[in-house]
C-alpha positions in Angstrom: 7.9 7.4 -15.9 6.9 6.4 -12.3 3.3 6.7 -11.1 3.1 6.8 -7.3 0.3 6.4 -4.9 0.2 6.2 -1.1 -2.2 5.6 1.7 -1.0 7.4 4.8 -2.1 6.8 8.3 -3.7 3.4 7.4 -5.1 1.9 10.6 -3.2 -1.3 10.5 0.2 -2.4 11.7 3.0 -2.2 9.1 4.1 -5.7 10.1 0.8 -7.1 8.8 1.0 -5.5 5.4 4.7 -5.9 4.6 4.4 -9.6 3.5 1.7 -8.6 1.0 3.8 -5.9 -0.4 6.6 -8.4 -0.9 4.1 -10.6 -2.9 3.4 -7.9 -5.5 6.8 -6.2 -5.8 8.2 -6.8 -9.3 5.0 -8.2 -10.8 2.8 -6.7 -13.6 0.1 -4.4 -12.2 -2.8 -6.6 -13.4 -1.2 -9.7 -12.1 -0.6 -8.0 -8.7 -4.3 -7.1 -8.5 -5.2 -10.7 -9.1 -2.8 -11.9 -6.4 -4.3 -9.4 -3.9 -7.9 -10.1 -4.8 -7.5 -13.7 -3.5 -5.7 -12.9 -0.3 -7.9 -13.2 2.8 -6.1 -10.4 4.7 -7.5 -7.0 5.6 -4.2 -5.4 4.5 -4.6 -6.8 1.0 -7.8 -4.7 0.6 -5.8 -1.6 1.6 -2.9 -2.4 -0.7 -5.3 -3.2 -3.5 -6.8 0.3 -3.2 -3.4 2.0 -3.4 -2.5 -0.1 -6.4 -5.8 0.9 -8.1 -5.1 4.5 -7.4 -1.7 4.3 -9.0 -3.2 2.6 -12.0 -5.9 5.4 -12.2 -3.2 8.1 -12.2 -1.4 6.3 -15.0 -4.5 6.0 -17.1 -5.7 9.6 -16.6 -5.0 11.7 -19.7 -5.4 14.9 -17.8 -2.6 14.0 -15.4 0.3 16.4 -16.0 2.8 13.5 -15.9 1.2 11.9 -19.0 1.4 15.0 -21.1 -1.7 14.0 -23.1 -0.5 10.5 -24.1 -2.2 7.2 -23.1 -0.3 4.6 -21.1 -0.6 0.9 -21.9 -1.8 -0.6 -18.6 -0.5 -4.1 -19.5 3.1 -2.8 -19.6 3.0 -1.3 -16.0 5.1 -3.1 -13.4 5.0 -2.6 -9.6 8.6 -1.3 -9.3 8.3 -0.5 -5.6 5.8 -1.4 -2.9 6.9 -0.6 0.7 5.1 -0.1 4.0 6.5 2.2 6.7 5.4 2.6 10.3 3.4 5.6 11.2 2.4 7.2 14.5 0.9 5.2 17.4 -2.0 5.7 19.7 -0.8 4.9 23.2 -3.1 3.5 25.8 -2.5 2.1 29.3 -3.8 -1.3 30.4 -3.9 -2.1 34.2 -2.0 -5.2 35.2 -1.4 -7.2 38.4 0.1 -5.7 41.5 -0.7 -2.1 40.5 1.5 -2.1 37.4 0.5 -0.7 34.0 1.4 -1.9 30.5 1.5 0.2 27.4 -0.8 -0.7 24.5 0.3 0.7 21.1 -2.3 1.0 18.4 -0.2 1.3 15.3 -0.6 3.1 12.0 1.3 2.6 8.7 2.0 4.4 5.5 1.6 2.2 2.3 3.4 3.3 -0.9 3.2 1.8 -4.4 5.2 2.9 -7.5 4.4 1.7 -11.0 6.7 2.1 -14.0 6.4 1.2 -17.6 8.3 -1.8 -18.9 
């Protein structure tokens, strides 16, 4: 049974978080948390929060998906971790000779799915 969690409109470019998602895909959930804990990137903190949220929904006995049973956290695997691009704030920066360049302040959507082994 999959347990999903997502962080939509994260104020970071998807390009910065994708390598971190590649690191944890296919790993056990507790091992993935350890990997992210020692990464110095800001995106690792965001991905860590999403992973903890998915773990929390797996452990919650009141979750309708669980149907009153308890889930063994040690057997959960990160089956899918992907980062999609979100909307952009667009700003204009003046340049030489009266031109203007577009500055795109990017957002991303971070998704994590856990499944039992």
